[in-house]
C-alpha positions as CSV (number, residue, x, y, z in Angstrom):
1,M,-16.8,9.8,23.7
2,R,-18.2,13.2,22.7
3,F,-21.9,13.3,23.1
4,K,-23.7,15.0,20.2
5,Y,-26.9,16.5,21.4
6,Y,-29.5,19.0,20.1
7,L,-29.2,21.1,23.2
8,L,-31.7,23.8,24.1
9,A,-30.3,27.3,23.5
10,L,-31.5,30.4,25.1
11,F,-34.9,31.5,23.9
12,F,-34.5,35.2,23.4
13,V,-37.4,37.5,24.2
14,Q,-37.6,41.1,23.5
15,F,-39.5,43.1,26.1
16,T,-40.4,46.8,26.0
17,Y,-42.3,48.4,28.9
18,A,-45.5,50.4,28.3
19,Q,-44.7,54.0,29.0
20,N,-45.9,57.4,28.1
21,E,-44.0,59.1,25.3
22,T,-40.7,60.3,26.7
23,K,-40.2,64.1,26.6
24,E,-36.9,65.6,25.7
25,V,-34.6,65.6,28.8
26,D,-33.4,69.2,28.3
27,S,-37.0,70.4,27.9
28,L,-38.0,68.7,31.2
29,K,-35.0,70.3,33.0
30,R,-36.0,73.7,31.8
31,L,-39.6,73.2,32.9
32,I,-38.4,72.1,36.4
33,K,-36.5,75.4,36.8
34,N,-39.6,77.3,36.0
35,A,-42.1,75.2,38.0
36,K,-44.3,77.4,40.2
37,N,-45.2,74.8,42.8
38,D,-44.0,71.5,44.3
39,V,-46.9,69.5,42.8
40,V,-45.9,70.4,39.3
41,K,-42.2,70.1,40.1
42,G,-42.7,66.6,41.6
43,Q,-44.5,65.4,38.5
44,L,-41.8,66.8,36.2
45,Y,-39.1,65.0,38.3
46,L,-41.1,61.8,37.9
47,D,-41.2,62.3,34.1
48,L,-37.5,62.9,34.0
49,S,-36.8,59.7,36.0
50,N,-39.0,58.0,33.4
51,A,-36.9,59.4,30.6
52,Y,-33.7,57.9,32.1
53,L,-35.3,54.6,33.0
54,Y,-33.2,51.6,31.6
55,V,-30.5,54.0,30.3
56,V,-28.6,55.7,33.2
57,D,-29.3,54.0,36.5
58,D,-27.8,56.7,38.8
59,S,-29.8,59.5,37.0
60,T,-33.0,57.4,37.4
61,R,-32.5,56.9,41.1
62,H,-31.5,60.6,41.6
63,Y,-34.7,62.0,40.1
64,L,-36.9,59.4,41.8
65,E,-35.3,60.5,45.1
66,E,-36.0,64.1,44.1
67,T,-39.6,63.2,43.5
68,K,-39.8,61.4,46.9
69,Q,-39.1,64.7,48.7
70,L,-42.3,66.1,47.2
71,L,-44.4,62.9,47.2
72,R,-46.7,63.9,50.2
73,K,-48.3,66.7,48.2
74,Q,-49.0,64.5,45.1
75,P,-52.2,62.8,44.2
76,D,-52.5,59.0,44.4
77,T,-52.0,58.6,40.6
78,I,-48.5,60.2,40.9
79,V,-47.7,58.1,44.0
80,F,-48.7,55.0,42.1
81,K,-46.5,56.0,39.1
82,W,-43.6,56.8,41.4
83,H,-43.7,53.2,42.9
84,H,-44.2,51.9,39.3
85,N,-40.9,53.6,38.1
86,Y,-39.0,52.5,41.2
87,M,-40.2,48.9,40.8
88,L,-39.1,48.8,37.2
89,Y,-35.8,50.3,38.2
90,H,-35.1,47.6,40.8
91,M,-36.3,44.9,38.4
92,D,-33.8,46.0,35.8
93,L,-31.1,45.6,38.4
94,R,-32.7,42.3,39.6
95,N,-33.2,43.7,43.1
96,M,-36.3,41.6,43.5
97,D,-36.8,42.3,47.3
98,S,-36.9,46.1,46.6
99,A,-39.1,45.5,43.6
100,T,-41.5,43.5,45.8
101,Y,-41.6,46.4,48.3
102,H,-42.8,48.9,45.7
103,R,-45.2,46.4,44.1
104,D,-46.8,45.9,47.5
105,K,-47.2,49.7,47.8
106,M,-48.9,49.8,44.4
107,L,-51.4,47.1,45.3
108,P,-53.9,49.3,47.3
109,L,-53.7,52.0,44.6
110,K,-54.1,49.9,41.5
111,D,-57.9,50.3,41.2
112,I,-57.8,54.2,41.0
113,N,-58.8,53.9,37.3
114,R,-58.4,51.6,34.3
115,T,-55.0,52.9,33.5
116,T,-53.5,52.1,36.9
117,K,-55.2,48.7,36.9
118,S,-53.7,48.0,33.5
119,D,-50.2,49.2,34.4
120,F,-50.3,47.1,37.6
121,S,-51.2,44.1,35.5
122,L,-48.3,44.8,33.1
123,D,-45.8,45.4,35.9
124,S,-46.9,42.3,37.9
125,G,-46.5,40.2,34.8
126,Y,-42.9,41.4,34.3
127,F,-42.3,40.9,38.1
128,Y,-43.3,37.2,37.9
129,Y,-41.7,36.7,34.4
130,Y,-38.2,37.8,35.7
131,Q,-38.6,35.2,38.5
132,S,-39.5,32.6,35.8
133,D,-42.9,32.2,37.4
134,F,-44.7,32.0,34.0
135,K,-48.1,30.8,35.4
136,N,-48.5,33.8,37.6
137,A,-47.2,36.0,34.8
138,I,-50.0,34.7,32.5
139,E,-52.6,35.4,35.2
140,A,-51.4,38.9,35.7
141,W,-51.2,39.8,32.0
142,E,-54.6,38.2,31.3
143,V,-56.1,40.9,33.6
144,G,-54.6,43.6,31.4
145,Y,-55.7,41.8,28.3
146,E,-59.3,41.8,29.4
147,I,-59.2,45.5,30.2
148,A,-57.8,46.1,26.7
149,V,-60.7,44.1,25.2
150,E,-63.2,46.2,27.1
151,E,-61.5,49.4,26.1
152,K,-61.0,48.2,22.5
153,D,-57.4,49.4,22.8
154,E,-55.7,47.5,20.1
155,K,-52.2,48.6,21.0
156,E,-52.6,47.3,24.5
157,L,-54.2,44.1,23.2
158,A,-51.1,43.4,21.1
159,L,-48.8,44.1,24.0
160,F,-50.5,41.7,26.4
161,A,-51.2,39.0,23.8
162,S,-47.5,38.9,22.8
163,R,-46.4,38.5,26.4
164,I,-49.0,35.8,27.2
165,A,-47.9,34.0,24.1
166,I,-44.2,34.0,25.2
167,C,-45.2,32.6,28.7
168,H,-47.2,29.8,27.1
169,Q,-44.3,29.0,24.8
170,Q,-41.9,28.8,27.8
171,L,-44.3,26.4,29.5
172,G,-44.6,24.2,26.3
173,N,-48.3,25.1,25.8
174,Y,-47.7,25.6,22.0
175,E,-51.3,25.6,20.9
176,K,-52.2,28.5,23.3
177,A,-48.9,30.3,22.3
178,I,-49.9,30.0,18.7
179,D,-53.4,31.5,19.3
180,Y,-52.0,34.5,21.1
181,Q,-49.2,35.0,18.7
182,Q,-51.7,35.1,15.8
183,K,-53.7,37.8,17.6
184,T,-50.4,39.8,18.0
185,L,-49.5,39.6,14.4
186,D,-53.0,40.5,13.1
187,L,-53.0,43.6,15.3
188,A,-49.4,44.6,14.4
189,V,-50.2,44.4,10.6
190,K,-53.5,46.2,11.0
191,N,-52.0,49.1,13.0
192,K,-48.8,49.2,11.0
193,D,-46.8,48.7,14.2
194,K,-43.5,47.5,12.8
195,A,-41.8,47.0,16.1
196,A,-44.6,44.7,17.3
197,E,-44.5,42.9,13.9
198,S,-40.8,42.2,14.3
199,R,-41.3,40.7,17.8
200,S,-44.1,38.5,16.3
201,Y,-41.8,37.3,13.6
202,N,-39.1,36.5,16.2
203,N,-41.3,34.7,18.6
204,T,-43.0,32.7,15.8
205,A,-39.7,31.7,14.4
206,M,-38.8,30.2,17.7
207,L,-42.0,28.2,17.7
208,F,-40.9,26.6,14.4
209,E,-37.4,26.1,15.9
210,K,-39.0,24.0,18.7
211,L,-40.6,21.8,16.1
212,D,-37.3,21.5,14.1
213,Q,-38.7,23.5,11.1
214,Y,-35.5,25.5,10.7
215,E,-36.0,26.9,7.2
216,K,-39.4,28.4,8.1
217,A,-37.9,29.8,11.2
218,Q,-35.0,31.5,9.4
219,R,-37.4,33.1,6.8
220,Y,-39.3,34.9,9.7
221,L,-36.0,35.9,11.4
222,I,-34.7,37.6,8.2
223,K,-38.0,39.6,8.0
224,A,-37.5,40.6,11.7
225,Y,-33.9,41.7,11.0
226,K,-35.0,43.9,8.1
227,I,-37.5,45.7,10.3
228,D,-35.1,46.1,13.3
229,S,-32.4,47.5,10.9
230,I,-34.8,50.1,9.5
231,L,-36.0,51.1,13.0
232,N,-32.4,51.0,14.4
233,N,-33.7,48.9,17.3
234,K,-30.5,47.7,18.9
235,Q,-32.1,45.3,21.4
236,G,-34.3,43.9,18.6
237,L,-31.2,43.4,16.4
238,A,-29.4,41.6,19.3
239,G,-32.4,39.3,19.8
240,T,-32.8,38.5,16.1
241,L,-29.1,37.8,15.7
242,M,-29.2,35.5,18.7
243,N,-32.1,33.6,17.2
244,L,-30.4,33.4,13.8
245,G,-27.4,31.8,15.6
246,I,-29.7,29.3,17.2
247,I,-31.3,28.3,13.9
248,N,-28.0,28.0,12.1
249,R,-26.5,25.9,14.9
250,K,-29.4,23.5,14.8
251,R,-29.2,23.3,11.0
252,G,-25.5,22.7,11.1
253,E,-25.9,19.9,13.7
254,K,-28.7,18.3,11.7
255,Q,-26.9,18.5,8.4
256,K,-23.4,17.9,9.9
257,D,-22.3,21.2,8.3
258,T,-19.5,22.8,10.3
259,T,-19.7,26.0,8.3
260,K,-23.3,26.7,9.6
261,I,-22.1,26.1,13.2
262,I,-19.2,28.6,12.7
263,L,-21.7,31.1,11.1
264,A,-23.9,30.7,14.2
265,R,-20.9,31.6,16.4
266,E,-20.5,34.8,14.4
267,Y,-24.1,35.7,15.0
268,Y,-23.8,35.1,18.7
269,L,-20.6,37.2,19.0
270,E,-22.3,40.1,17.2
271,A,-25.4,39.8,19.4
272,L,-23.2,39.8,22.5
273,Q,-21.3,42.8,21.3
274,I,-24.5,44.8,20.6
275,S,-25.9,43.8,24.0
276,K,-22.8,45.0,25.9
277,E,-22.9,48.3,24.0
278,V,-26.5,49.1,25.0
279,G,-26.3,47.4,28.5
280,F,-28.8,44.8,27.5
281,N,-28.5,42.2,30.3
282,E,-30.8,39.5,28.7
283,G,-28.7,39.7,25.5
284,I,-25.4,39.3,27.5
285,Q,-26.8,36.3,29.4
286,G,-28.1,34.7,26.2
287,G,-24.8,35.4,24.3
288,L,-22.7,33.7,26.9
289,A,-25.0,30.7,27.2
290,N,-25.1,30.2,23.5
291,L,-21.4,30.7,23.0
292,S,-20.8,28.0,25.7
293,N,-23.1,25.7,23.7
294,I,-21.5,26.3,20.3
295,E,-17.9,26.0,21.5
296,M,-18.9,22.6,22.8
297,D,-20.3,21.7,19.3
298,L,-16.9,22.7,17.8
299,G,-15.1,20.5,20.3
300,N,-13.7,23.4,22.4
301,N,-14.9,22.0,25.7
302,K,-12.6,24.0,27.9
303,K,-13.7,27.2,26.3
304,S,-17.3,26.1,26.6
305,I,-16.9,25.4,30.3
306,E,-15.4,28.9,30.8
307,Y,-18.4,30.5,29.1
308,G,-20.8,28.2,30.9
309,F,-19.6,29.1,34.4
310,E,-19.7,32.8,33.5
311,A,-23.2,32.5,32.1
312,A,-24.5,30.5,35.0
313,D,-23.1,32.9,37.6
314,L,-24.4,36.0,35.8
315,N,-27.9,34.5,35.4
316,E,-28.0,33.4,39.1
317,K,-26.9,36.9,40.2
318,Q,-29.6,38.5,38.0
319,G,-32.3,36.1,39.2
320,N,-32.9,34.8,35.7
321,K,-33.9,31.2,36.5
322,I,-34.6,30.1,32.9
323,G,-31.2,31.5,31.7
324,E,-29.5,29.9,34.7
325,L,-31.0,26.4,34.1
326,I,-30.1,26.5,30.4
327,S,-26.5,27.7,31.2
328,R,-26.1,24.9,33.7
329,L,-27.5,22.4,31.3
330,N,-24.9,23.4,28.6
331,L,-22.2,23.5,31.3
332,A,-23.1,19.9,32.5
333,L,-22.7,18.6,28.9
334,A,-19.3,20.3,28.4
335,L,-18.1,18.9,31.7
336,K,-19.4,15.4,30.7
337,N,-17.5,15.6,27.4
338,E,-14.3,16.4,29.4
339,G,-14.9,13.3,31.6
340,R,-15.7,15.4,34.7
341,L,-18.8,13.3,35.4
342,N,-19.4,14.1,39.1
343,E,-19.3,17.9,38.4
344,A,-21.5,17.4,35.4
345,E,-24.1,15.5,37.5
346,I,-24.1,18.3,40.1
347,E,-24.8,21.0,37.4
348,I,-27.5,19.0,35.6
349,N,-29.3,18.3,38.8
350,K,-29.3,22.1,39.6
351,S,-30.7,22.7,36.1
352,L,-33.5,20.1,36.6
353,D,-34.4,21.6,40.0
354,L,-34.8,25.0,38.3
355,S,-36.8,23.4,35.5
356,K,-39.2,21.8,38.0
357,E,-39.4,25.0,40.0
358,T,-40.3,27.1,36.9
359,N,-42.3,24.2,35.2
360,F,-40.1,24.8,32.1
361,L,-41.1,21.7,30.1
362,I,-38.3,22.0,27.4
363,G,-35.7,22.4,30.2
364,K,-36.9,19.2,31.9
365,Q,-36.9,17.3,28.6
366,N,-33.3,18.2,27.7
367,G,-32.2,17.9,31.3
368,Y,-33.4,14.3,31.7
369,R,-31.6,13.3,28.4
370,V,-28.3,14.8,29.5
371,L,-28.7,13.2,33.0
372,A,-29.4,9.8,31.4
373,S,-26.2,10.2,29.3
374,I,-24.1,11.1,32.4
375,Q,-25.6,8.1,34.4
376,K,-24.8,5.8,31.5
377,D,-21.2,7.0,31.4
378,K,-21.0,6.3,35.1
379,E,-22.3,2.8,34.4
380,D,-25.4,3.5,36.5
381,Y,-27.6,1.7,33.9
382,E,-30.7,1.3,36.0
383,N,-31.1,5.0,36.8
384,A,-30.0,5.9,33.3
385,Y,-32.9,3.8,31.8
386,Q,-35.4,5.3,34.2
387,T,-34.2,8.9,33.5
388,Y,-34.4,8.3,29.7
389,E,-38.0,7.1,30.0
390,K,-38.8,10.5,31.6
391,Y,-37.2,12.3,28.7
392,V,-39.1,10.2,26.1
393,E,-42.4,10.9,27.9
394,I,-42.0,14.7,27.9
395,K,-40.6,14.7,24.3
396,D,-43.7,12.8,23.0
397,S,-46.0,15.2,24.7
398,I,-44.4,18.2,23.0
399,S,-43.9,16.8,19.5
400,S,-47.6,15.8,18.9
401,D,-49.1,16.0,15.4
402,E,-51.8,18.3,16.7
403,V,-49.3,20.9,17.7
404,K,-47.5,20.7,14.4
405,N,-50.7,21.1,12.5
406,K,-51.6,24.1,14.6
407,V,-48.2,25.7,13.8
408,N,-48.8,25.0,10.1
409,E,-52.1,26.8,10.3
410,L,-50.3,29.8,11.9
411,E,-47.9,29.8,9.0
412,I,-50.7,30.1,6.5
413,S,-52.1,33.0,8.5
414,F,-48.7,34.7,8.6
415,Q,-48.4,34.4,4.8
416,T,-51.7,36.2,4.4
417,A,-50.4,39.0,6.7
418,Q,-47.2,39.2,4.7
419,K,-49.1,39.9,1.5
420,E,-50.8,42.8,3.3
421,A,-47.3,44.1,4.3
422,A,-45.8,43.7,0.8
423,L,-44.7,47.3,0.5
424,A,-42.6,47.1,3.7
425,D,-41.0,43.9,2.4
426,T,-40.0,45.6,-0.9
427,R,-38.5,48.5,0.9
428,A,-36.4,46.2,3.1
429,T,-35.0,44.0,0.3
430,L,-31.7,45.9,0.0
431,V,-31.1,45.6,3.8
432,E,-31.6,41.8,3.5
433,K,-29.1,41.6,0.6
434,E,-26.6,43.7,2.5
435,L,-26.9,41.4,5.5
436,Q,-26.4,38.3,3.4
437,V,-23.3,39.7,1.6
438,R,-21.8,40.8,4.9
439,K,-22.3,37.4,6.5
440,K,-20.8,35.6,3.5
441,N,-17.8,37.9,3.6
442,N,-17.3,37.3,7.3
443,L,-17.7,33.5,6.7
444,I,-15.0,33.6,4.0
445,Y,-12.6,35.6,6.1
446,G,-13.2,33.4,9.2
447,I,-12.8,30.0,7.6
448,G,-9.4,28.8,6.3
449,G,-7.9,25.6,5.3
450,T,-7.1,24.6,8.9
451,A,-10.8,25.0,9.9
452,L,-11.9,22.8,7.1
453,L,-9.4,20.2,8.0
454,L,-10.4,20.2,11.6
455,G,-14.0,20.0,10.6
456,L,-13.3,16.9,8.4
457,L,-11.3,15.2,11.2
458,G,-14.1,16.0,13.7
459,Y,-16.7,14.5,11.4
460,L,-14.6,11.3,10.8
461,F,-14.0,10.9,14.5
462,Y,-17.7,11.3,15.2
463,N,-18.6,8.7,12.7
464,Q,-16.0,6.3,14.1
465,Q,-17.3,6.8,17.6
466,R,-20.9,6.3,16.4
467,L,-20.0,2.9,14.7
468,K,-18.1,1.9,17.8
469,N,-21.1,2.6,20.0
470,R,-23.4,0.6,17.7
471,Q,-21.0,-2.3,17.8
472,Q,-20.8,-2.2,21.6
473,T,-24.6,-2.1,21.9
474,K,-24.9,-5.1,19.6
475,E,-22.3,-7.0,21.6
476,F,-24.1,-6.2,24.9
477,E,-27.4,-7.5,23.4
478,L,-25.7,-10.7,22.1
479,E,-24.1,-11.3,25.5
480,K,-27.5,-10.9,27.3
481,A,-29.1,-13.4,24.9
482,L,-26.3,-15.9,25.4
483,V,-26.6,-15.6,29.2
484,K,-30.4,-16.1,28.9
485,I,-30.0,-19.2,26.8
486,E,-27.4,-20.7,29.1
487,T,-29.6,-20.1,32.1
488,Q,-32.6,-21.9,30.4
489,N,-30.3,-24.8,29.4
490,R,-29.1,-25.2,33.0
491,L,-32.7,-25.1,34.3
492,Q,-33.7,-27.8,31.8
493,E,-30.8,-30.0,32.8
494,Q,-31.7,-29.6,36.5
495,R,-35.3,-30.6,35.8
496,L,-34.3,-33.7,33.8
497,R,-31.9,-34.7,36.6
498,I,-34.6,-34.4,39.2
499,S,-37.1,-36.3,37.1
500,R,-34.5,-39.1,36.6
501,D,-33.9,-39.3,40.3
502,L,-37.6,-39.5,41.1
503,H,-38.1,-42.2,38.5
504,D,-35.0,-44.3,39.2
505,N,-34.9,-44.0,43.0
506,I,-38.3,-43.2,44.5
507,G,-40.2,-44.9,41.7
508,S,-38.3,-48.1,41.9
509,Q,-38.6,-48.1,45.7
510,L,-42.4,-47.7,45.6
511,T,-42.6,-50.5,43.0
512,F,-40.6,-52.7,45.4
513,I,-43.0,-51.9,48.2
514,T,-46.0,-52.8,46.1
515,S,-44.4,-56.2,45.0
516,S,-43.5,-56.9,48.6
517,L,-47.0,-56.2,49.8
518,D,-48.5,-58.6,47.2
519,N,-46.1,-61.4,48.1
520,L,-46.9,-60.8,51.8
521,K,-50.7,-61.1,51.2
522,Y,-50.3,-64.3,49.2
523,G,-48.3,-66.0,51.9
524,M,-50.9,-65.2,54.7
525,K,-53.7,-67.5,55.7
526,D,-57.4,-66.7,55.7
527,K,-57.6,-66.1,59.4
528,E,-55.5,-63.0,59.0
529,E,-58.2,-61.3,56.9
530,K,-58.0,-58.0,58.6
531,T,-54.3,-57.7,58.2
532,K,-54.7,-58.6,54.5
533,E,-57.3,-55.9,54.0
534,K,-55.0,-53.4,55.6
535,L,-52.2,-54.5,53.3
536,T,-54.5,-54.2,50.4
537,E,-55.3,-50.6,51.3
538,I,-51.6,-49.8,51.6
539,G,-51.0,-51.4,48.2
540,I,-53.7,-49.3,46.6
541,F,-52.3,-46.2,48.2
542,T,-48.8,-47.0,47.0
543,K,-50.0,-47.6,43.4
544,T,-51.9,-44.3,43.5
545,T,-48.7,-42.6,44.6
546,I,-46.7,-44.3,41.8
547,N,-49.3,-43.0,39.3
548,E,-49.1,-39.5,40.6
549,L,-45.3,-39.6,40.6
550,R,-45.4,-40.7,37.0
551,D,-47.7,-37.7,36.2
552,T,-45.3,-35.4,37.9
553,I,-42.3,-36.9,36.0
554,W,-44.3,-36.6,32.8
555,A,-44.8,-32.8,33.3
556,M,-41.2,-32.2,34.5
557,N,-39.7,-33.9,31.4
558,K,-41.3,-31.3,29.1
559,E,-40.9,-27.6,28.8
560,Q,-44.2,-27.5,26.9
561,I,-47.2,-29.9,27.0
562,T,-49.3,-30.2,23.8
563,F,-53.1,-30.8,23.9
564,E,-52.4,-34.2,22.4
565,D,-50.3,-35.1,25.5
566,L,-52.9,-33.7,27.8
567,E,-55.7,-35.6,26.2
568,A,-53.8,-38.8,26.5
569,R,-53.3,-38.3,30.3
570,L,-57.0,-37.4,30.7
571,V,-58.0,-40.6,28.9
572,N,-55.8,-42.5,31.3
573,L,-57.3,-40.7,34.3
574,V,-60.9,-41.6,33.1
575,D,-59.8,-45.3,32.8
576,Q,-58.5,-45.3,36.3
577,A,-61.6,-43.7,37.6
578,R,-63.8,-46.3,35.9
579,K,-61.8,-49.1,37.6
580,A,-62.1,-47.3,40.9
581,S,-65.9,-46.7,40.7
582,S,-67.5,-49.2,38.3
583,D,-71.0,-47.9,39.2
584,T,-70.2,-44.4,37.9
585,T,-70.4,-43.4,34.2
586,F,-67.6,-41.1,33.0
587,H,-67.6,-38.9,29.9
588,L,-64.6,-37.0,28.4
589,D,-65.6,-34.4,25.9
590,I,-62.8,-32.4,24.2
591,D,-63.7,-29.8,21.6
592,E,-62.7,-31.0,18.1
593,N,-62.0,-27.4,17.0
594,I,-59.0,-27.1,19.3
595,D,-55.8,-27.6,17.4
596,S,-53.9,-30.6,19.0
597,N,-50.7,-28.7,18.4
598,N,-51.6,-26.0,21.0
599,T,-49.2,-26.0,23.9
600,L,-49.2,-25.2,27.6
601,T,-46.2,-24.7,29.8
602,S,-45.4,-27.6,32.1
603,V,-46.7,-25.7,35.1
604,E,-50.0,-24.8,33.3
605,G,-50.4,-28.4,32.0
606,M,-49.7,-30.0,35.4
607,N,-52.0,-27.7,37.4
608,L,-54.8,-28.1,34.9
609,Y,-54.5,-31.9,35.1
610,R,-54.4,-31.8,38.9
611,I,-57.5,-29.6,39.1
612,I,-59.5,-32.0,36.9
613,Q,-58.1,-35.0,38.8
614,E,-59.1,-33.5,42.2
615,A,-62.6,-32.7,40.8
616,V,-63.1,-36.3,39.6
617,N,-61.8,-37.8,42.9
618,N,-64.3,-35.6,44.9
619,A,-67.2,-36.7,42.7
620,I,-66.3,-40.4,43.4
621,K,-65.3,-40.1,47.0
622,Y,-67.8,-37.5,48.4
623,A,-70.6,-36.9,45.9
624,E,-71.6,-40.5,45.3
625,A,-72.3,-39.5,41.7
626,S,-73.5,-41.9,39.0
627,D,-72.5,-39.6,36.2
628,V,-69.3,-37.5,35.8
629,T,-68.6,-35.3,32.7
630,I,-65.2,-33.7,31.8
631,K,-65.3,-31.0,29.1
632,L,-62.5,-29.0,27.5
633,F,-63.6,-26.4,24.9
634,Q,-62.7,-22.9,23.7
635,K,-64.7,-19.7,24.0
636,N,-63.4,-16.5,22.2
637,K,-60.2,-18.5,21.6
638,L,-59.7,-18.9,25.4
639,L,-59.5,-22.3,27.1
640,E,-62.5,-23.3,29.2
641,T,-62.7,-26.5,31.4
642,S,-65.5,-28.0,33.4
643,V,-66.1,-31.1,35.5
644,S,-69.7,-31.7,36.5
645,D,-71.5,-34.6,38.4
646,N,-75.0,-35.5,39.5
647,G,-74.1,-36.3,43.0
648,K,-75.5,-35.1,46.3
649,G,-73.8,-31.7,46.1
650,F,-72.8,-29.6,49.2
651,D,-73.3,-26.2,50.8
652,I,-70.7,-23.9,49.3
653,E,-70.8,-21.6,52.3
654,N,-69.9,-24.6,54.6
655,P,-67.9,-27.1,52.7
656,N,-66.4,-30.1,54.5
657,L,-64.1,-31.5,51.8
658,G,-60.7,-31.1,53.5
659,N,-58.0,-29.2,51.6
660,G,-59.1,-30.3,48.1
661,L,-61.0,-27.1,47.2
662,T,-58.3,-24.9,48.6
663,N,-55.6,-26.7,46.6
664,M,-57.7,-26.4,43.4
665,K,-58.1,-22.6,43.9
666,K,-54.4,-22.2,44.6
667,R,-53.5,-24.1,41.5
668,A,-55.9,-22.0,39.4
669,K,-54.3,-18.8,40.8
670,D,-50.8,-20.0,40.0
671,I,-51.7,-20.2,36.3
672,D,-53.7,-17.0,36.2
673,G,-57.0,-19.0,35.9
674,D,-60.4,-18.2,37.3
675,L,-62.0,-21.1,39.2
676,K,-65.7,-21.2,39.9
677,I,-67.5,-23.8,42.1
678,I,-71.3,-24.2,41.5
679,S,-73.1,-26.6,43.9
680,S,-76.0,-27.0,46.2
681,I,-77.3,-29.9,48.3
682,D,-79.0,-32.7,46.2
683,N,-78.3,-30.7,42.9
684,G,-74.8,-32.0,42.0
685,T,-71.6,-30.0,41.6
686,R,-69.9,-28.2,38.6
687,I,-66.3,-27.0,38.6
688,E,-65.4,-24.4,36.0
689,L,-61.9,-23.2,35.1
690,H,-61.4,-20.2,32.8
691,L,-57.8,-20.1,31.7
692,A,-56.5,-16.8,30.0
693,R,-54.6,-18.8,27.3
694,L,-55.2,-18.0,23.6
695,L,-55.7,-21.1,21.5
696,N,-55.5,-21.8,17.7
697,T,-58.4,-23.7,16.1
698,S,-58.0,-26.5,13.7
699,N,-59.2,-24.1,11.0
700,D,-56.4,-21.5,11.7
701,V,-53.7,-21.3,9.0
């Protein structure tokens, strides 16, 4: 069975490092030739390395090494900047050990001035972000944000706010992400910073995507695409195209529209091509991961697995833990669809380990759902159920109404900002139309009759499998119900058999003993009086045993005992007590408001009766009471029972009544009751039983 699943795609983030404006490379080289001293030459080499940063790795390293030769003569600010450039160079290559070395060298120099402190905050944030340590990235960037607040530097404020928002979004802290994203947008519109505005539209679109509001997300991505096209921002275009692919794939899955899924694949391929052209590693990683995902949606599991392994290996090599965990999650699902369950379980556990390591909430949510599906296919139903419960718990925490309301508030704020940017929207309308026409043409050329036929067959097959799954689920539930009923019937038959055996065998034998004792007494002479008394005692004991046996058989013959049955047994108990102690007055008081159709289980009814019986026997045998009262009443629709006497009482701390009290407490505990014994010497005794059993009153309808 193919498992349809709204799998998490790569959340694409566009990062640009804060740098001084880059000078023309040729101009810098001329200045180096004419430099009069090593201090100036070292600073110019550093500026030249800065110009090549993220573009030509060999040139960057070459000029950084040229600067190193002159570093001893440079002031601390230049030394700091040299380590700064080398750290970013190594981070771009994911050489995190070397990046760590240069960051450690920057640490004692970071407080030279506010600029170095702010740069160190920014660099440290990227350092942690590229290792998927979002919490520490937030802490680092918050330092730079506070400096920007103090300096009233709105450009820096927007820069830090956008990055803090992205980290909160990765951690699933959507309310905080929304707050910082709003600050970013407000500043971008106010300062007419179109690049920052595009990033805000992109990141906000992916907030809506997380909440399944795809149409809103697509509107913001189209606006970002217009801006990136005007600015010729290749990395921005790659990111926007990647996110457009994500939205169209999600919409296609939700609407069961294969054309949207194929359109999403076109977006991914274009984003991957642009990323490769400009050497944009994050775009390449995202493109491979999303192509793996979409090939799986289209039923091309082998192609999906090929992309998946390539994406996972590349992300692992680059140290991109978020990209790796998503790639392995997609890969696990493709392997599952191919029936390679053991390999799938290995990959999904790697993905979950990375999600826990990075505290990536969305990754954990989707990872648990895929793992539960794999465990179910392996018929490991117990673990599958436990894993699915973890998925539901995380999902509910993310999809709260409060978060959705917060996102809707953000949309209103965005609409206000859009009105302020109306001129820019008008200017970009032609670009948007050109994009739409181009995508429609690509869609027409890419889809033929064969694709439509395959899509229809895939849809019919999916529906057939879904109906089959529903039927299997219902059959499983019916089988469980039948097994439960059969078990209950067997237990009832066993109980009836035992009660018949007790009645027919033990009961008849005890009756025979009683009759024999009576005949024996009758035939004896008066001189054997002591023997006759002993026989009388044995006869009384035997009759008592018969009565108790009848009580037990009475309880075992019923699954449930009505209050009407219980009342009848209690009346019989009081009659026996009166015969046994003619000097004692007995009262039985049952609340008239209790509906006689209320029922207790056989265990509850028998234990309640035995507790009352033991209390009455104690009053007769030990208390020497002249008055005994039994009450059954309801309090807050719960059953309350009491047995009180006016006997001589006893010291509760030092009772000497055998096992009677202990047995009463054990019986109360067995039926979840609360037993209280109230007594003192010469002040009588009161036994109270509070049973957690809801009752209907005679007035209930």
